[in-house]
C-alpha positions, 0 to 999 in steps of 0.5 A, a space after each residue: 500500499 502507498 500511504 501518504 501522511 500529512 501530519 504536524 511533525 515527524 521530524 521534531 518531537 519538541 513540545 508535542 506528542 505527535 512525532 513519537 506517535 507517528 514514528 512508532 506507528 509508521 514504523 510498525 507500517 513500513 515493517 508490513 511492507 507499505 511504502 510511506 511519504 510523510 509531508 511536514 509543514 515547515 514551522 520555525 519552532 520545529 526547526 534547527 536543534 529541535 529537529 531531532 529525526 532527519 533520515 527516518 529508516 521507515 519512510 521519505 520525510 519531506 517538508 513544504 513551505 505553505 499551501 502553494 508548495 504543497 501543489 508540489 506533492 499533487 502527483 503523490 497525493 493522487 495516486 496514493 492508496 490512502 491519505 492521512 491528514 493528522 491534527 494540529 496541521 497548519 492551515 489543516 482545514 485548507 489541507 484537508 479540502 485540498 487532499 478530499 479534492 485530490 486524492 483518488 484513494 482512501 481518505 482519513 483524518 488521524 485526530 492525536 487530540 480528539 477531546 481537545 478537537 471536539 471542545 473547539 469544534 463545540 465553541 466554533 474554533 476551526 483551527 485545523 478542522 471544521 464540521 463541513 469537512 468531516 463527512 468528506 474523509 472515509 475515516 476518522 481515526 481517533 485518539 479517544 474510544 469509548 462513546 466519543 466515536 458514536 458523537 463523531 458520527 451521529 453529530 458531525 457525520 463521519 463516515 467511519 469513526 475508529 479508535 486508533 489509540 497511541 502506541 509505542 515503539 517496543 524496540 526503542 522503548 525497553 527496560 534499561 540496567 540503570 540506577 534508579 534517581 528519582 522516586 517519582 518522575 513526570 514527563 510532558 509539555 506544560 499545560 495549564 489544565 494538568 499542572 494542578 494535578 502535577 502540583 497534587 500528585 508530584 509536587 506536593 509530594 516532593 515537598 513533604 518527602 524532603 528525602 526523596 527526589 524527583 524529576 519533571 521533564 518537559 518544556 514550556 513550564 513558567 519561570 514563576 512555578 515554586 519547584 521544590 529543591 528536591 525536583 530536578 527540571 529538564 526542559 527538553 528530553 529527546 525521545 532517545 532519552 526516554 527510555 533512560 528517563 523511565 528507567 531511572 525512576 522508581 515510579 512514573 506520573 501519568 497526567 491527563 488533559 482535563 478534555 481527555 479526562 471529561 471524554 474518557 478512553 483517551 490514554 497519553 502515549 507517555 503511559 504506554 512508553 513507560 509501561 514498555 520500559 517496565 516503570 510502575 505507573 502511577 495515573 490520574 483516573 478517568 473512565 476507560 483507564 481500566 480497559 487498558 491496564 488493570 488498576 492494583 495489578 497493572 497501574 496505580 491510580 490516585 486522586 489525592 496527595 496522600 494516596 500518591 505518598 502512599 504509592 510511594 511507600 510501595 514496592 511496585 516493581 511487579 507493577 511495572 513488570 505487569 504493565 510491560 506484559 500488557 503494553 507488549 500483548 496490545 499496544 505496540 507499533 505492530 498491533 496499531 499497524 495492523 489496526 490501521 491496515 484493517 481500517 484503511 482496507 475496510 474504508 476502501 470497501 465501506 458497507 453501505 450506511 443506514 439512511 435517515 429520514 427527517 422528523 417530517 416524514 417518519 412516525 419515529 417517537 419525538 422528544 420534546 426539550 422546551 428551553 432547548 436552547 439554553 445552556 443546559 437545554 442545548 447540551 441536553 438536545 445534543 445528548 438526546 441526538 447522540 442517543 439516536 433521538 428525534 429532538 424538537 426544541 422549542 424555546 423563545 430565545 428570550 435569555 438563551 442564544 441560537 448560536 447554542 444550537 448552531 451545531 445541531 440545526 443541520 442534523 437530520 433528527 433535529 427541529 427547532 421551533 421558535 415559541 413561548 411556552 406561555 402562550 399556545 403550543 404552535 401547530 408545529 407542536 401540536 401536530 406531532 402530539 401522537 409522536 411525542 413520548 418524552 417532554 423535558 421542560 427546561 423553559 424558564 430564565 435561570 439566573 438572577 438578572 435574568 428572571 428578575 428583569 421580567 418577574 411576571 414572565 418568569 412566574 407565568 413560564 413556571 406556572 402557565 408554561 408548565 401547565 401547557 406542557 403537562 397538558 400536551 403530555 397528558 394528551 400524547 401519554 408522554 413522560 413528563 420531566 420538570 426542571 425545578 431548582 435548589 432555589 425551592 430550598 431558599 437559604 436552607 436551615 438544614 445542611 446538606 438538603 435532602 428532597 423531603 427538606 421543605 425549605 426557608 424561601 421568602 415568598 415576597 422578596 426579589 427572588 420569589 418570582 423564580 423560587 415560588 414559581 418553581 415551587 408552584 410548577 412542582 405542586 401542579 406536576 406533582 398533581 398531574 401525577 396523583 390524578 393519573 393525568 401524566 407520568 411525572 419526574 421531578 429534578 432539583 438542579 443545583 448550581 451547574 457550569 460548563 460551556 455555553 453559559 451566558 457570559 452576562 448571566 450573572 451566575 458566580 462561575 461565569 462572572 469570575 471567569 469572564 472578570 478574570 479573563 478580561 482582567 476586570 475586577 473580580 467582584 465577591 458579594 459577601 465575605 466570600 464564606 457562602 458555600 455552593 457546589 458545582 456540578 458540570 454540565 455533562 453530568 447534570 445532563 446524564 442525571 436528567 436522561 437517567 431520571 427520564 429513564 427510570 421506571 421506578 423513581 416515580 414522581 418524587 423530586 431528585 436533586 442533581 448536583 455535585 456534593 462537594 461543597 466550596 466557598 465562593 472565596 475558594 472559587 475565586 482562588 482557583 480561578 484566579 490561579 487557572 486564568 493567571 489574572 492579575 485582577 483585584 477581588 472587591 467585596 460588595 454587600 451580599 443581595 438579598 435572600 441570597 443563600 448562604 450555604 447550598 449543597 445537595 444530598 444526592 443519596 436518591 440520585 445515587 440509589 435509584 438512578 446509579 448516578 453521581 457527577 464524574 468530572 472534577 472541578 478543576 477539569 470542568 473549570 478548565 474547559 469552561 475557561 477555555 470556552 469563555 476565552 474563545 467567546 470573549 475573543 470573538 466579541 472583542 472582549 479579550 485580546 487574542 491569546 496563543 495557546 500551546 497543545 501536546 
């Protein structure tokens, strides 16, 4: 097979994990007899002494200066049996279009940064890939497996999404007989979202164990990091020196990017490299890691400094041997090369794809999401589409934003109707009554500035709107889910708040339109349930955050992040001692879907939120550290009826739904900060920043 690859880099491993991945994979393909041409864009940061591979023995490596210069390789691309374009290729969208227009063989996109890529697509950042070019590839190869593959196919129209994890060249990465210099080491380029984990699992243990030696290797770390004296810093470690580095470590740390933790099934190449060297691995925790290594026997997992310190006291030699055996059995270059070969052959002989008909021309069940263009609603619509449901979104766009639906509007199973639930439901909804099987009611402004701006409309939305949607559910026989709120508990006198707590709510204060409106909506829904008129579910949502929050919604997370990124004064209401618990939006959406799916939970309310409580002052400190802002904190009086403490008891959700939040606060805040940074840039509220990614 003649294969042409256009990748970020093969010649330089400086500051990126792409080069070593391509080297291992392509050497495995070459060993299987394939002819390979690698084309790399010339960029100054990968030139000179940073170019550590000049004459590979497994492929031809050539450079092109720009898109015009790429024309000189037209014949190579046109005559190839397969052409792969990698993530983070400069001008990647134009390169993809050129390849798709020129190649006559199989075309594929190899995403070595899948969670990062999807997060960029979600916020409209098309640095190297755009939604319109994805369906043009015959194959989408992903560093991430699991449910993400379904999302790539269903949301973005990929013809075939397949997991192709990173790999290791086991001939180059082997145990070396060398003295153990470090109790714990880490190899990786600096990344703001990884730094808190590195601090927790290596730097703080180093401070507490001055009798031990540690090492951190990798470029781009800020000069102001306070490294303990017993931590050796190595700015750049060439791949040729990786085996010696691992072999000199009694244990090495694996730290995963926040987006990859959120997606799960996203192993780092360093994980397999260390394993191949027989070095015991201590890793952060994420979904899918136990599919790759068995915790306790092939890898150690840690969440806290104390767990990392405990790991340092263990004899982990057997763990390293077991990890090496696992890597050699399943994750070497020959294994990945064989997988890629199979994928390319299958793509050259595709099976017919299942056709998808539109909502208007079939009798498939329909899920109605009222308030579906809002922050939470748009994520719910997306998740339901990923499950294969037909989604009808209803929203008046009063406080939500149509741009939240940009990635959904062209989906064949999605329809949007602009309407207000306090009015008679439009024919576009009622004409589908016989097909509607589920109704999610998220229709209501949910942040204090928004619901207080028109308190009458807020109350009518809660009461009249809920009545309209309940009657629709009654007529269609649909299951109805009301999204209520933790505000029904008011300023609670019981902590944490259980569902049977009746609350301490002011019925005359400025928040009453929302607090009492939601209490009335719950009463109405429960009456429909008691009378057998509707199958009802009630979710009481606690503080939720994530991408697509409105920058001006007045919520504490969005306020602090936007102020920090804009270097404005950070405004804290009260003294910062009041507490909140914050649930990442993907966890909340998972809880809503589980609640709707449940046949046993009944109509009684269920708390959905993160029980990990922290003070508002602590949240400010975390965001300041994460954004690096120089903004000053300014304290203002606490608003009327603002609750002093807020924390859910989620025993009912855990017991009846098997639900609990999974995304750590640091990972969720990192993703949210990144989204807001891009959002503010696009509205000229933030100067353009450069972001380095591995």
